[in-house]
C-alpha positions as CSV (number, residue, x, y, z in Angstrom):
1,X,97.1,105.8,85.1
2,X,97.7,104.1,81.9
3,X,98.5,100.6,81.6
4,X,101.9,101.4,80.7
5,X,102.0,103.0,83.8
6,X,100.7,100.5,85.8
7,X,102.8,98.2,84.6
8,X,106.0,100.5,84.8
9,X,105.1,100.8,88.8
10,X,104.8,97.0,89.5
11,X,108.1,96.3,87.6
12,X,109.4,99.3,90.1
13,X,108.7,97.5,92.8
14,X,109.4,93.9,91.6
15,X,112.3,95.3,91.2
16,X,112.9,96.7,94.5
17,X,111.2,93.7,96.4
18,X,114.0,91.7,94.6
19,X,117.1,93.9,95.7
20,X,115.3,93.7,99.6
21,X,114.4,89.9,99.3
22,X,118.3,89.6,98.3
23,X,119.6,91.8,101.4
24,X,117.2,89.5,103.6
25,X,118.5,86.7,102.6
26,X,122.5,87.3,102.9
27,X,121.3,87.9,106.1
28,X,121.5,91.6,106.1
29,X,117.5,92.3,106.2
30,X,116.8,95.1,108.9
31,X,113.8,95.9,110.5
32,X,112.5,98.7,108.4
33,X,113.4,96.5,104.7
34,X,110.9,93.7,106.4
35,X,108.5,96.8,106.6
36,X,109.3,97.4,103.2
37,X,108.9,94.3,102.1
38,X,105.5,94.0,103.3
39,X,104.5,97.4,102.3
40,X,105.6,96.5,98.9
41,X,103.5,93.1,99.1
42,X,100.4,94.9,98.8
43,X,100.6,97.6,96.7
44,X,101.5,94.8,94.5
45,X,97.8,93.1,95.1
46,X,96.5,96.8,94.7
47,X,98.4,97.5,91.1
48,X,97.9,93.6,89.8
49,X,93.9,94.3,91.0
50,X,94.2,97.8,89.0
51,X,95.5,96.1,85.8
52,X,93.4,93.1,85.9
53,X,90.1,95.5,86.2
54,X,91.2,98.1,83.7
55,X,91.8,95.7,81.6
56,X,88.8,93.5,82.0
57,X,86.8,96.5,81.7
58,X,88.3,97.8,78.3
59,X,87.9,93.7,77.4
60,X,84.2,95.2,78.1
61,X,83.9,98.3,75.9
62,X,84.2,100.3,79.4
63,X,86.6,103.2,80.0
64,X,89.5,101.5,81.7
65,X,90.0,105.2,82.9
66,X,86.9,104.8,85.1
67,X,88.8,102.5,87.1
68,X,90.6,103.5,90.4
69,X,93.4,101.6,92.8
70,X,91.1,99.9,95.6
71,X,92.1,100.6,99.1
72,X,94.2,97.8,101.0
73,X,91.9,96.6,102.8
74,X,90.0,95.6,100.1
75,X,92.0,94.1,98.1
76,X,93.9,92.2,101.0
77,X,89.9,91.1,102.0
78,X,90.0,88.8,98.9
79,X,89.4,85.2,100.1
80,X,91.7,83.0,98.0
């Protein structure tokens, strides 16, 4: 997956997230919407992590294509 593809996927997730937040803020959110928002949060974290790591690999002279998507547990387990 190229950086452009990763970024396009992130943009699509952000657009969906905004749509769901607008739905929620208007009082029309459902349990399914809230579940999907939680899924999107995790997926965004994973894809931002992937993009950062791909860029780091390229900056260090490595091959960004060797960098894969990390698991939810790994990305969500980071200390903030």
